[in-house]
Backbone as a chain_set.jsonl record, in Angstrom:
{"seq": "MKKICSVAFLIVSALFAEKPSEKKVKEVSKYIGYTLSKDMEEAPGYYDKEALIEGIRAYSKGESVHIDEQEAQRLFLEAMDEISEKQAKENLDKAECFLEHIAQKEAVIEVQKQRLYYKVKKEGDKTKPLKKEGAVTVHCMIQTLDGMVVLDTWKDEKPLELDFSDVIEGVSLGLEGASIGERRVLYIHPDLAYKKSATLVPPESLLIVDVETQAVTP", "coords": {"N": [[79.126, 106.342, 21.812], [78.488, 109.106, 21.03], [75.657, 108.542, 21.888], [75.209, 108.111, 24.361], [76.946, 110.203, 25.915], [74.728, 112.734, 24.422], [72.536, 111.563, 25.413], [73.208, 112.784, 28.624], [73.83, 115.212, 27.88], [70.591, 116.32, 27.348], [69.723, 115.614, 29.851], [71.674, 117.658, 31.895], [69.991, 119.502, 30.158], [67.271, 119.809, 31.177], [67.04, 120.04, 33.964], [67.299, 122.821, 34.384], [65.035, 125.599, 33.802], [65.212, 127.731, 32.4], [68.212, 129.54, 30.956], [70.908, 128.398, 32.349], [72.791, 130.318, 35.64], [75.998, 131.327, 35.508], [77.604, 130.601, 37.745], [75.641, 127.94, 38.314], [76.566, 126.938, 36.119], [79.223, 126.505, 35.63], [79.272, 124.94, 38.076], [78.029, 122.003, 37.274], [79.597, 121.896, 35.579], [81.783, 120.879, 36.558], [80.856, 119.05, 38.132], [80.608, 116.725, 36.123], [83.338, 117.058, 35.169], [84.286, 115.403, 37.323], [82.678, 112.978, 37.919], [83.361, 111.695, 35.224], [86.455, 111.973, 35.06], [87.097, 109.427, 37.785], [84.573, 107.69, 36.459], [87.224, 106.929, 35.035], [89.627, 106.077, 36.496], [88.078, 103.965, 38.161], [89.417, 102.419, 35.867], [91.813, 101.227, 35.139], [94.339, 101.944, 32.801], [92.992, 101.748, 30.405], [91.853, 104.409, 29.582], [93.452, 107.295, 29.02], [93.924, 110.214, 30.48], [95.079, 112.949, 29.796], [94.803, 112.785, 27.264], [92.215, 112.28, 26.754], [91.673, 115.375, 28.125], [93.263, 116.878, 25.481], [91.604, 115.911, 23.319], [88.921, 117.365, 24.542], [89.456, 120.289, 24.282], [90.111, 120.452, 21.548], [87.933, 120.182, 20.475], [86.304, 121.822, 21.756], [87.538, 124.468, 20.591], [87.929, 124.041, 17.834], [89.427, 122.957, 16.906], [90.127, 120.33, 14.67], [90.873, 116.751, 14.714], [93.32, 114.082, 13.856], [91.334, 110.814, 13.69], [90.247, 107.92, 13.533], [87.006, 107.44, 13.005], [85.05, 105.012, 13.346], [86.774, 103.071, 14.131], [87.762, 104.306, 16.251], [85.344, 103.706, 17.448], [84.922, 101.023, 17.825], [86.281, 100.238, 19.024], [86.174, 101.886, 21.408], [84.265, 99.972, 22.712], [85.328, 97.37, 23.006], [86.784, 98.027, 24.871], [84.367, 98.402, 27.019], [83.691, 95.847, 26.362], [85.996, 94.427, 28.432], [85.793, 95.184, 30.561], [83.904, 94.987, 31.712], [84.282, 92.209, 32.151], [86.102, 91.7, 33.579], [84.977, 92.718, 36.085], [82.519, 91.305, 35.974], [84.246, 88.647, 37.253], [85.608, 89.758, 39.001], [83.65, 89.923, 41.011], [81.687, 87.855, 41.365], [83.616, 85.841, 42.649], [84.236, 87.411, 45.108], [81.389, 87.308, 45.875], [81.351, 84.414, 45.922], [82.805, 83.901, 48.245], [81.439, 85.097, 49.892], [79.182, 84.033, 50.335], [79.962, 81.129, 51.564], [81.474, 82.556, 53.859], [79.284, 83.018, 54.97], [77.738, 80.687, 55.876], [78.782, 79.729, 57.445], [77.646, 80.653, 59.798], [75.228, 80.464, 62.94], [73.116, 80.841, 62.514], [71.416, 80.595, 60.322], [70.065, 79.523, 57.658], [70.382, 76.729, 55.05], [69.831, 76.794, 51.506], [70.602, 76.12, 49.098], [73.383, 74.397, 48.911], [76.389, 76.764, 48.704], [74.968, 78.417, 47.065], [72.246, 79.432, 47.612], [70.835, 80.667, 50.684], [69.672, 81.863, 53.622], [68.409, 83.511, 56.29], [66.276, 84.2, 59.472], [64.305, 86.977, 60.128], [62.136, 87.598, 61.002], [58.727, 85.622, 62.907], [56.6, 83.758, 61.238], [52.785, 83.28, 60.455], [52.031, 80.585, 61.241], [49.913, 79.522, 61.002], [49.748, 79.629, 58.038], [50.799, 79.419, 55.779], [52.574, 80.138, 52.709], [51.708, 80.226, 49.684], [52.556, 78.79, 46.976], [51.411, 79.94, 44.085], [49.316, 82.455, 42.371], [49.731, 85.408, 43.847], [51.602, 87.267, 45.592], [51.592, 90.108, 48.023], [54.367, 91.742, 49.508], [56.929, 93.441, 51.398], [59.738, 94.848, 50.783], [63.326, 95.266, 50.032], [66.17, 94.9, 48.251], [69.766, 94.768, 47.747], [73.247, 94.801, 46.724], [76.452, 93.068, 47.177], [77.854, 95.112, 47.357], [76.417, 97.399, 48.656], [74.584, 98.867, 47.198], [71.657, 99.679, 46.622], [68.704, 98.153, 45.48], [66.274, 97.931, 45.293], [63.589, 99.394, 47.667], [61.001, 99.273, 49.629], [59.961, 99.584, 51.717], [61.197, 101.801, 52.258], [60.336, 103.533, 50.509], [57.498, 103.082, 51.234], [55.626, 101.809, 49.483], [54.352, 98.724, 49.511], [54.905, 96.179, 47.475], [53.674, 94.671, 45.02], [54.012, 90.844, 44.429], [54.719, 88.468, 41.796], [54.707, 84.89, 41.566], [55.851, 83.804, 39.331], [56.93, 85.489, 37.86], [59.162, 86.766, 39.226], [63.09, 86.487, 40.004], [64.822, 83.26, 40.492], [66.468, 82.855, 42.778], [64.847, 84.26, 44.929], [62.343, 82.985, 44.661], [62.636, 80.352, 45.567], [64.28, 81.014, 47.614], [61.551, 81.575, 49.067], [60.557, 79.181, 50.181], [58.53, 77.777, 51.854], [58.413, 79.689, 54.07], [55.478, 81.838, 55.942], [52.862, 83.825, 56.12], [52.812, 86.706, 56.902], [56.053, 86.749, 57.645], [59.497, 87.25, 57.799], [62.683, 87.491, 55.536], [65.953, 87.165, 55.54], [67.331, 86.857, 52.038], [70.302, 85.527, 51.148], [71.55, 85.493, 47.969], [73.322, 83.594, 44.997], [74.868, 84.864, 42.193], [74.202, 83.057, 40.061], [71.447, 82.743, 40.63], [70.183, 84.958, 40.461], [71.077, 88.12, 38.403], [73.028, 86.899, 37.47], [75.102, 86.839, 34.692], [73.744, 89.525, 33.698], [74.382, 92.704, 32.856], [71.782, 94.826, 33.733], [69.984, 95.925, 35.823], [71.777, 95.232, 38.163], [75.395, 94.721, 38.913], [77.44, 92.857, 36.744], [77.559, 89.485, 37.273], [76.095, 89.362, 40.407], [75.984, 89.434, 43.133], [73.209, 89.143, 45.015], [70.979, 90.505, 47.67], [68.642, 89.83, 49.829], [65.915, 91.313, 51.702], [63.078, 90.358, 53.114], [59.645, 90.415, 53.71], [56.266, 88.844, 53.83], [53.103, 89.969, 54.019], [50.148, 89.267, 52.294], [48.506, 87.229, 50.976], [47.478, 87.765, 47.671], [44.308, 87.527, 46.175]], "CA": [[79.273, 107.042, 23.299], [77.467, 109.767, 21.118], [74.351, 108.144, 21.784], [75.054, 108.74, 25.807], [76.796, 111.777, 25.97], [73.237, 113.421, 23.604], [71.715, 111.77, 27.136], [73.939, 113.191, 29.601], [73.38, 116.764, 27.866], [69.709, 116.088, 27.676], [69.077, 115.214, 31.3], [71.944, 118.132, 32.681], [69.505, 120.552, 29.669], [66.14, 119.628, 32.047], [67.531, 120.354, 34.948], [67.195, 124.324, 34.144], [63.516, 125.374, 33.628], [65.611, 128.754, 31.824], [69.392, 129.397, 30.795], [71.61, 128.82, 34.144], [73.54, 131.467, 35.512], [77.439, 130.706, 34.89], [78.162, 129.32, 39.116], [75.619, 126.977, 38.085], [76.788, 126.288, 34.444], [80.661, 125.76, 36.305], [79.444, 123.578, 39.158], [77.344, 120.746, 36.701], [81.051, 121.172, 34.627], [82.707, 120.499, 37.502], [80.74, 117.398, 38.29], [80.434, 115.651, 34.965], [84.79, 115.982, 34.774], [84.798, 114.744, 38.228], [82.233, 111.72, 37.365], [84.256, 111.249, 34.283], [87.273, 111.041, 36.385], [86.304, 109.24, 39.207], [84.711, 106.522, 36.001], [88.275, 106.469, 34.437], [90.426, 105.609, 37.481], [88.095, 102.932, 37.776], [88.843, 101.521, 34.888], [93.1, 101.849, 34.444], [95.02, 100.389, 31.182], [91.703, 101.525, 29.177], [91.557, 105.536, 29.344], [93.899, 108.405, 28.97], [93.264, 111.301, 31.32], [95.514, 113.889, 29.1], [94.358, 112.839, 25.301], [91.318, 112.865, 26.926], [91.502, 116.486, 27.73], [93.476, 116.964, 24.507], [90.65, 115.703, 22.577], [87.959, 118.049, 24.623], [90.415, 121.242, 24.148], [90.602, 120.702, 20.235], [86.964, 121.0, 19.771], [86.561, 123.932, 21.893], [88.827, 125.237, 19.85], [87.084, 123.808, 16.805], [90.309, 122.174, 15.857], [89.652, 118.667, 14.288], [91.816, 115.772, 15.536], [93.087, 113.209, 12.907], [91.053, 109.794, 14.853], [88.965, 107.359, 12.719], [85.4, 107.533, 14.466], [84.605, 103.694, 13.437], [87.31, 102.129, 14.36], [87.227, 104.152, 17.851], [83.83, 103.487, 18.754], [84.813, 100.048, 17.767], [88.007, 99.79, 20.348], [86.051, 101.76, 23.232], [82.837, 98.6, 23.074], [86.204, 96.387, 23.242], [87.356, 98.267, 26.166], [84.165, 98.257, 27.844], [83.2, 94.592, 27.198], [87.139, 93.932, 28.837], [86.359, 95.828, 31.642], [82.3, 94.289, 32.256], [84.276, 90.635, 31.96], [86.375, 91.89, 34.801], [84.627, 93.193, 37.183], [81.745, 89.845, 36.887], [84.878, 87.68, 37.999], [85.458, 89.839, 40.653], [82.091, 90.068, 41.657], [81.561, 86.464, 41.266], [84.819, 85.697, 43.534], [83.535, 88.05, 46.225], [79.57, 86.367, 45.782], [80.947, 82.753, 46.299], [83.816, 83.83, 49.386], [80.681, 85.738, 50.704], [78.512, 83.07, 51.146], [81.015, 80.444, 52.862], [81.201, 83.038, 55.055], [77.701, 83.383, 55.832], [77.267, 79.185, 56.058], [78.922, 79.733, 59.156], [76.615, 81.198, 61.192], [74.295, 79.481, 63.51], [71.262, 81.142, 61.878], [72.092, 80.983, 58.287], [69.492, 78.195, 56.87], [70.79, 76.495, 53.881], [68.528, 76.005, 50.56], [71.458, 75.094, 48.525], [74.649, 74.864, 48.91], [76.891, 78.055, 48.053], [73.709, 79.329, 45.544], [71.978, 80.149, 48.308], [70.651, 80.788, 52.209], [68.896, 82.446, 54.827], [68.414, 83.57, 58.248], [64.514, 84.661, 59.844], [64.349, 88.46, 61.18], [60.498, 87.216, 61.831], [58.736, 84.496, 62.521], [55.237, 84.037, 60.776], [51.628, 82.912, 61.179], [52.755, 79.086, 60.665], [48.666, 78.813, 60.068], [48.776, 80.862, 57.004], [51.493, 78.822, 54.741], [52.764, 80.529, 51.738], [51.68, 79.535, 48.483], [53.281, 80.237, 45.217], [50.264, 79.937, 43.313], [49.085, 83.25, 42.339], [50.883, 86.66, 43.86], [51.703, 87.615, 47.317], [52.149, 91.313, 48.832], [55.831, 92.271, 50.624], [57.986, 94.596, 51.238], [62.027, 93.636, 50.776], [64.297, 95.695, 49.832], [67.331, 94.385, 47.574], [70.661, 95.187, 47.156], [74.114, 93.485, 46.343], [76.759, 93.155, 48.383], [78.582, 96.182, 47.881], [75.356, 98.438, 49.623], [73.696, 99.941, 46.096], [70.467, 99.157, 46.818], [68.317, 97.935, 44.136], [65.096, 98.258, 45.694], [63.849, 99.586, 49.386], [59.409, 99.705, 49.229], [60.125, 100.588, 53.087], [61.667, 103.22, 51.962], [59.53, 104.61, 49.427], [56.234, 103.372, 52.173], [54.582, 101.172, 49.1], [54.673, 97.429, 49.052], [54.991, 95.407, 46.492], [52.748, 92.857, 44.781], [55.101, 89.704, 43.943], [54.055, 87.162, 41.472], [56.033, 83.593, 41.514], [55.895, 83.152, 37.869], [58.036, 86.434, 36.96], [60.794, 86.645, 40.558], [64.708, 85.608, 40.39], [64.751, 81.563, 40.908], [66.709, 82.554, 44.267], [62.818, 84.836, 45.372], [61.535, 81.919, 44.675], [63.451, 78.932, 46.237], [64.11, 81.226, 49.151], [60.498, 81.714, 50.098], [59.994, 77.953, 50.323], [58.179, 76.736, 53.283], [57.545, 80.613, 54.855], [54.23, 82.055, 56.532], [52.221, 85.132, 56.086], [53.909, 87.506, 58.173], [57.235, 85.654, 57.988], [60.718, 87.717, 57.19], [63.56, 86.525, 55.66], [67.026, 88.347, 54.762], [67.675, 85.824, 51.933], [71.78, 85.132, 49.977], [71.667, 85.034, 46.167], [73.718, 83.219, 44.136], [74.147, 85.243, 41.046], [73.283, 81.563, 38.871], [69.842, 82.61, 41.116], [69.893, 86.004, 40.278], [70.685, 87.77, 37.327], [74.282, 86.104, 36.546], [76.404, 88.551, 33.608], [72.875, 90.567, 32.755], [74.502, 94.526, 33.722], [70.756, 96.298, 33.261], [70.321, 96.265, 36.856], [73.096, 95.502, 38.625], [76.37, 95.224, 37.731], [77.182, 91.27, 36.512], [77.714, 88.322, 38.324], [76.612, 90.275, 41.579], [75.454, 88.341, 44.795], [71.885, 89.709, 45.94], [71.134, 90.232, 49.735], [67.043, 90.748, 49.823], [65.188, 91.248, 53.328], [61.967, 90.299, 52.303], [58.368, 90.276, 54.653], [55.267, 88.599, 53.621], [52.459, 91.083, 53.662], [49.218, 89.104, 51.944], [48.29, 86.609, 49.209], [46.441, 88.711, 46.905], [43.843, 86.754, 45.638]], "C": [[78.716, 108.375, 22.156], [76.292, 110.014, 21.669], [74.459, 109.142, 23.917], [75.842, 110.041, 26.16], [75.508, 112.53, 25.744], [72.717, 112.797, 25.278], [71.768, 112.571, 27.82], [73.204, 115.321, 28.964], [71.64, 117.013, 27.452], [68.708, 116.255, 29.068], [69.943, 116.577, 31.889], [70.825, 119.336, 32.095], [67.863, 120.533, 30.823], [66.044, 119.993, 33.129], [67.402, 121.716, 35.521], [65.949, 124.787, 32.901], [64.333, 126.716, 31.808], [67.319, 128.593, 31.801], [70.373, 130.216, 32.276], [72.095, 129.147, 34.248], [75.067, 130.428, 35.698], [78.128, 130.062, 36.55], [77.521, 128.102, 39.044], [76.537, 125.702, 37.032], [78.759, 125.43, 34.731], [80.593, 124.496, 37.401], [79.009, 122.673, 38.449], [78.814, 120.838, 35.821], [82.079, 120.867, 35.169], [82.357, 119.127, 38.058], [81.115, 116.383, 37.526], [82.551, 115.798, 34.361], [84.741, 115.655, 35.64], [83.893, 113.248, 37.856], [83.376, 111.201, 36.366], [85.907, 110.454, 34.358], [87.711, 109.791, 37.033], [85.728, 107.092, 38.074], [86.639, 106.203, 35.471], [89.748, 105.787, 35.379], [89.345, 104.276, 37.968], [88.39, 101.734, 37.354], [90.357, 101.402, 34.498], [93.322, 101.02, 33.541], [93.881, 101.011, 30.395], [91.254, 102.743, 28.951], [93.091, 106.281, 29.452], [93.648, 109.75, 29.151], [93.531, 112.563, 30.246], [95.145, 113.989, 27.905], [92.757, 113.073, 25.302], [90.748, 114.558, 27.075], [92.322, 117.214, 26.446], [91.871, 117.099, 23.729], [89.408, 117.527, 23.024], [88.672, 119.913, 23.733], [90.04, 121.714, 22.125], [88.833, 121.208, 19.707], [86.304, 122.008, 20.291], [86.588, 124.659, 20.977], [87.997, 125.335, 17.85], [88.164, 123.498, 15.59], [90.054, 120.564, 15.07], [91.605, 117.885, 14.638], [91.668, 114.166, 14.166], [93.304, 111.205, 13.675], [90.145, 109.234, 13.529], [88.101, 107.375, 13.781], [85.198, 105.953, 14.577], [85.752, 103.328, 14.027], [87.494, 102.756, 16.081], [86.296, 103.488, 18.531], [84.416, 101.749, 18.948], [85.724, 99.461, 19.137], [87.553, 100.695, 21.613], [85.066, 100.833, 23.519], [83.688, 97.978, 22.975], [86.518, 96.833, 24.319], [85.715, 97.82, 27.485], [83.709, 96.419, 28.347], [84.18, 93.979, 28.033], [86.796, 93.441, 30.459], [84.317, 95.683, 32.318], [82.929, 92.927, 32.825], [85.103, 90.382, 33.543], [86.403, 92.32, 36.184], [83.266, 91.53, 37.216], [82.982, 89.121, 37.337], [84.753, 88.364, 39.024], [84.28, 89.682, 41.374], [81.996, 88.46, 41.987], [82.668, 85.805, 42.266], [84.107, 86.459, 44.943], [81.603, 86.727, 46.182], [79.774, 84.957, 46.762], [81.79, 83.258, 48.004], [82.795, 84.372, 50.047], [79.635, 84.519, 51.705], [78.987, 81.221, 51.7], [81.343, 80.851, 53.491], [80.082, 82.82, 55.828], [76.889, 81.489, 56.077], [77.64, 79.214, 56.579], [78.429, 80.378, 59.793], [75.317, 80.932, 61.169], [73.369, 79.444, 63.57], [71.236, 81.173, 61.032], [71.162, 79.26, 58.101], [70.029, 77.755, 55.645], [69.62, 76.006, 53.33], [69.368, 75.62, 49.56], [72.884, 75.699, 48.069], [75.823, 75.511, 48.357], [76.361, 78.754, 46.709], [72.799, 79.663, 46.703], [71.693, 80.115, 50.217], [70.096, 82.035, 52.944], [68.731, 82.365, 55.607], [66.489, 84.806, 58.388], [64.929, 86.102, 60.826], [63.023, 88.093, 61.875], [59.732, 85.884, 61.603], [57.35, 85.033, 62.179], [54.019, 83.673, 61.458], [52.103, 81.832, 60.45], [51.064, 78.6, 60.572], [48.117, 78.704, 58.838], [50.01, 80.318, 56.512], [51.63, 79.713, 53.711], [52.161, 80.022, 50.496], [51.902, 80.022, 47.559], [52.055, 80.168, 43.885], [49.893, 81.972, 43.2], [50.387, 84.625, 42.978], [50.696, 86.781, 45.123], [52.052, 89.279, 47.217], [53.292, 91.52, 49.771], [55.899, 93.569, 50.811], [59.326, 94.38, 51.262], [62.279, 95.278, 50.07], [65.981, 94.823, 49.175], [68.091, 94.99, 47.299], [71.88, 94.248, 47.144], [75.126, 94.086, 47.64], [77.547, 94.286, 48.838], [77.888, 97.543, 48.816], [74.815, 99.173, 48.269], [72.504, 98.87, 46.139], [69.005, 99.43, 45.435], [66.374, 98.02, 43.79], [64.914, 98.715, 46.676], [62.345, 99.474, 49.288], [59.115, 99.925, 50.735], [60.375, 101.96, 53.056], [60.216, 104.557, 51.814], [57.814, 103.99, 50.113], [54.618, 102.46, 50.862], [54.968, 99.397, 48.731], [54.834, 97.44, 47.4], [54.014, 94.403, 46.135], [53.71, 91.67, 43.671], [54.444, 88.538, 43.31], [55.234, 86.163, 41.158], [56.723, 83.186, 40.117], [57.141, 84.582, 37.639], [59.037, 86.241, 38.193], [61.768, 85.211, 40.183], [64.471, 84.113, 41.082], [65.14, 81.893, 42.235], [65.328, 82.53, 45.083], [63.004, 83.527, 46.07], [61.219, 80.744, 45.45], [63.753, 79.853, 47.753], [62.734, 81.473, 50.303], [60.109, 80.59, 50.162], [59.506, 77.622, 51.472], [58.151, 78.368, 54.385], [56.103, 80.934, 54.456], [54.094, 83.475, 55.891], [52.75, 85.626, 57.667], [55.845, 87.682, 58.24], [57.666, 87.472, 57.453], [61.949, 87.528, 57.524], [64.77, 87.663, 55.134], [67.681, 86.368, 54.079], [70.14, 86.604, 50.89], [71.748, 85.197, 49.18], [72.615, 84.758, 45.837], [73.876, 84.31, 43.402], [73.256, 84.131, 39.885], [71.984, 81.592, 39.62], [69.693, 83.571, 41.238], [69.846, 86.62, 38.592], [72.338, 87.481, 36.568], [74.282, 87.186, 35.737], [75.378, 90.029, 33.551], [72.979, 92.244, 33.697], [73.672, 95.52, 33.976], [70.05, 96.51, 34.504], [70.962, 96.073, 38.445], [74.287, 95.007, 37.89], [76.952, 93.707, 37.8], [78.024, 90.555, 37.527], [77.415, 89.307, 40.495], [75.797, 88.794, 42.305], [74.062, 89.688, 45.616], [71.389, 89.473, 46.796], [69.307, 90.857, 49.429], [66.267, 90.651, 51.14], [63.924, 91.216, 52.908], [60.99, 89.959, 53.393], [57.084, 90.112, 53.608], [54.017, 89.143, 53.769], [51.231, 89.866, 53.977], [49.657, 88.468, 50.71], [46.954, 87.521, 48.831], [46.364, 86.862, 45.983], [43.953, 86.212, 43.992]], "O": [[78.204, 109.052, 23.048], [75.813, 111.115, 21.941], [74.009, 110.179, 24.405], [75.213, 110.93, 26.734], [75.035, 113.039, 26.761], [72.562, 113.59, 26.207], [70.793, 113.302, 27.998], [72.495, 116.179, 29.491], [71.451, 118.205, 27.207], [67.593, 116.731, 29.28], [69.135, 117.127, 32.637], [70.496, 120.179, 32.93], [67.536, 121.673, 31.154], [64.926, 120.353, 33.497], [67.381, 121.938, 36.731], [65.886, 124.513, 31.702], [64.053, 126.563, 30.619], [67.823, 127.697, 32.478], [70.537, 131.302, 32.832], [72.864, 129.033, 33.293], [75.156, 129.223, 35.936], [79.007, 129.2, 36.551], [78.128, 127.106, 39.439], [76.903, 124.528, 37.074], [79.284, 124.407, 34.29], [81.349, 123.543, 37.589], [79.714, 121.751, 38.859], [79.179, 119.76, 35.353], [83.148, 120.606, 34.617], [83.168, 118.258, 38.38], [81.737, 115.385, 37.891], [83.072, 115.046, 33.538], [85.613, 114.807, 35.452], [84.625, 112.336, 37.471], [84.205, 110.366, 36.73], [86.388, 109.362, 34.053], [88.749, 109.23, 36.683], [86.062, 105.956, 38.413], [87.107, 105.086, 35.689], [90.672, 105.147, 34.877], [90.07, 103.31, 38.204], [88.111, 100.608, 37.763], [90.418, 101.468, 33.27], [92.887, 99.889, 33.33], [93.965, 100.494, 29.281], [90.28, 102.765, 28.198], [93.916, 105.624, 30.087], [93.227, 110.464, 28.242], [92.563, 113.185, 29.808], [95.094, 115.087, 27.349], [92.096, 113.677, 24.458], [89.786, 115.013, 26.456], [91.961, 118.388, 26.364], [91.189, 118.118, 23.621], [89.167, 118.448, 22.245], [88.189, 120.42, 22.721], [89.82, 122.814, 21.618], [88.507, 122.121, 18.948], [85.788, 122.927, 19.655], [85.715, 125.435, 20.59], [87.715, 126.247, 17.074], [88.14, 123.587, 14.362], [89.487, 119.853, 15.899], [92.77, 118.275, 14.723], [90.698, 113.529, 13.754], [94.298, 110.549, 13.987], [89.522, 109.939, 12.735], [88.282, 107.341, 14.998], [85.16, 105.477, 15.711], [85.3, 103.247, 15.17], [87.407, 101.987, 17.038], [86.269, 102.926, 19.625], [84.36, 101.232, 20.064], [85.664, 98.491, 19.892], [88.143, 100.566, 22.686], [84.855, 100.755, 24.73], [83.043, 97.034, 22.518], [86.615, 95.905, 25.122], [85.865, 97.157, 28.511], [83.516, 95.852, 29.423], [83.749, 92.971, 28.593], [87.052, 92.481, 31.185], [83.794, 96.316, 33.235], [82.375, 92.41, 33.795], [84.951, 89.471, 34.357], [87.265, 92.34, 37.062], [83.141, 90.83, 38.22], [82.573, 88.75, 38.437], [84.043, 88.005, 39.963], [84.276, 89.194, 42.504], [82.352, 88.081, 43.103], [82.078, 84.846, 42.764], [83.443, 85.766, 45.713], [81.207, 85.612, 46.523], [79.104, 84.493, 47.685], [81.169, 82.845, 48.983], [83.06, 84.224, 51.24], [79.432, 84.261, 52.892], [78.203, 80.374, 52.125], [81.834, 80.092, 54.327], [79.97, 82.519, 57.016], [75.718, 81.262, 56.381], [77.094, 78.336, 57.247], [79.153, 80.799, 60.695], [74.483, 80.988, 60.265], [72.61, 78.686, 64.174], [70.859, 82.288, 60.671], [71.621, 78.153, 58.382], [70.195, 78.754, 54.945], [68.738, 75.306, 53.827], [68.94, 74.637, 48.955], [73.335, 76.647, 47.425], [76.385, 74.866, 47.471], [76.911, 79.332, 45.772], [72.577, 80.849, 46.459], [72.479, 79.469, 50.911], [70.29, 83.175, 52.523], [68.772, 81.257, 56.142], [65.933, 85.666, 57.704], [65.605, 86.198, 61.851], [62.828, 88.246, 63.081], [59.862, 85.16, 60.616], [56.883, 86.124, 62.503], [53.94, 83.666, 62.686], [52.525, 81.925, 59.297], [50.823, 77.472, 60.142], [47.066, 78.236, 58.403], [50.799, 81.094, 57.051], [50.58, 80.352, 53.639], [52.33, 78.804, 50.562], [51.694, 81.162, 47.144], [52.339, 80.495, 42.733], [50.343, 82.668, 44.109], [51.564, 84.716, 42.627], [49.679, 86.415, 45.712], [52.79, 89.651, 46.304], [53.001, 91.434, 50.964], [55.179, 94.517, 50.499], [59.83, 93.519, 51.983], [61.457, 96.133, 49.74], [66.717, 94.223, 49.957], [67.787, 95.951, 46.593], [71.734, 93.071, 47.473], [74.944, 94.916, 48.531], [77.893, 94.562, 49.986], [78.512, 98.398, 49.444], [74.611, 100.366, 48.493], [72.452, 97.684, 45.813], [68.586, 100.408, 44.816], [65.627, 98.104, 42.815], [65.992, 98.765, 47.267], [62.302, 99.753, 48.09], [58.036, 100.445, 51.018], [59.901, 102.931, 53.648], [59.632, 105.502, 52.343], [56.854, 104.445, 49.492], [53.402, 102.425, 51.049], [55.723, 99.004, 47.841], [54.867, 98.299, 46.518], [53.627, 93.476, 46.847], [53.942, 91.766, 42.466], [53.762, 87.731, 43.942], [56.336, 86.432, 40.679], [57.73, 82.519, 39.88], [58.251, 84.299, 37.188], [59.84, 85.333, 37.977], [61.619, 83.992, 40.093], [63.935, 84.001, 42.185], [64.409, 81.414, 43.102], [64.773, 81.586, 45.645], [63.432, 83.098, 47.142], [60.158, 80.266, 45.851], [63.461, 79.375, 48.849], [62.688, 81.541, 51.532], [58.882, 80.655, 50.241], [60.308, 77.046, 52.207], [57.845, 78.145, 55.557], [55.527, 80.652, 53.405], [54.975, 84.104, 55.304], [52.944, 85.206, 58.808], [56.571, 88.529, 58.759], [56.978, 88.406, 57.043], [62.489, 87.413, 58.624], [64.561, 88.707, 54.517], [68.092, 85.368, 54.669], [70.71, 87.587, 50.416], [72.492, 84.218, 49.107], [73.42, 85.604, 46.227], [73.026, 85.137, 43.733], [72.233, 84.272, 39.215], [71.259, 80.616, 39.428], [68.962, 83.773, 42.208], [69.134, 86.148, 37.706], [72.682, 87.793, 35.428], [73.673, 88.24, 35.918], [75.795, 91.18, 33.429], [72.285, 92.764, 34.571], [74.008, 96.659, 34.302], [69.294, 97.472, 34.372], [70.668, 96.625, 39.505], [74.351, 94.859, 36.67], [76.966, 93.237, 38.937], [78.878, 90.948, 38.322], [78.22, 89.636, 41.366], [75.319, 87.703, 41.996], [74.13, 90.639, 46.395], [71.161, 88.29, 47.047], [68.923, 91.936, 48.978], [66.09, 89.488, 51.502], [63.592, 92.186, 52.227], [61.448, 89.116, 54.165], [56.837, 90.951, 52.741], [53.412, 88.13, 53.419], [51.043, 89.418, 55.109], [50.501, 88.728, 49.853], [45.917, 87.824, 49.42], [47.074, 85.943, 45.575], [43.279, 85.256, 43.611]]}, "num_chains": 1, "name": "protein.A"}
């Protein structure tokens, strides 16, 4: 917890080259308070808003609070694990429900039942089939089911060099049979993506990958 707060302080400090005005300090402080409250609302039962305010007031007045910091940190981490598990289950349920629905669409092609589907947005050059050896230059947008954008090379105006040895299984399987210039939208179950890893996306997130192959990299 202390590390998170320290990083937040450094980021806020970096926003200003010199001492900020009182107005800016109030706006930033208001934003931090709003963000904390929003996070707390998304995890009901794990935080007590009044107790949090009490702790802030006590610290600002130089008063001590009777807490066991190690025990508080242990309970905090335990709560985070519970929240993550709950979120993972909810995301997995949503992913499987979505895939069951998308499988009924006429233009959607099944690669693996209840695991991987795609639709073709633009046909490619059938005389130039995509090969899995080496790398391929692509444009792509990767997002979760709730619209969280992980990557958008069209927006960044910078294509991505994709090495098939490094991509998630869902992308590798989803591009089977594609050709250069083809554009597909892949619907990838968490099992073929990042599973419970929450490094890039929330745990058990379904990925929607809009990808267009540009050229094979020698």
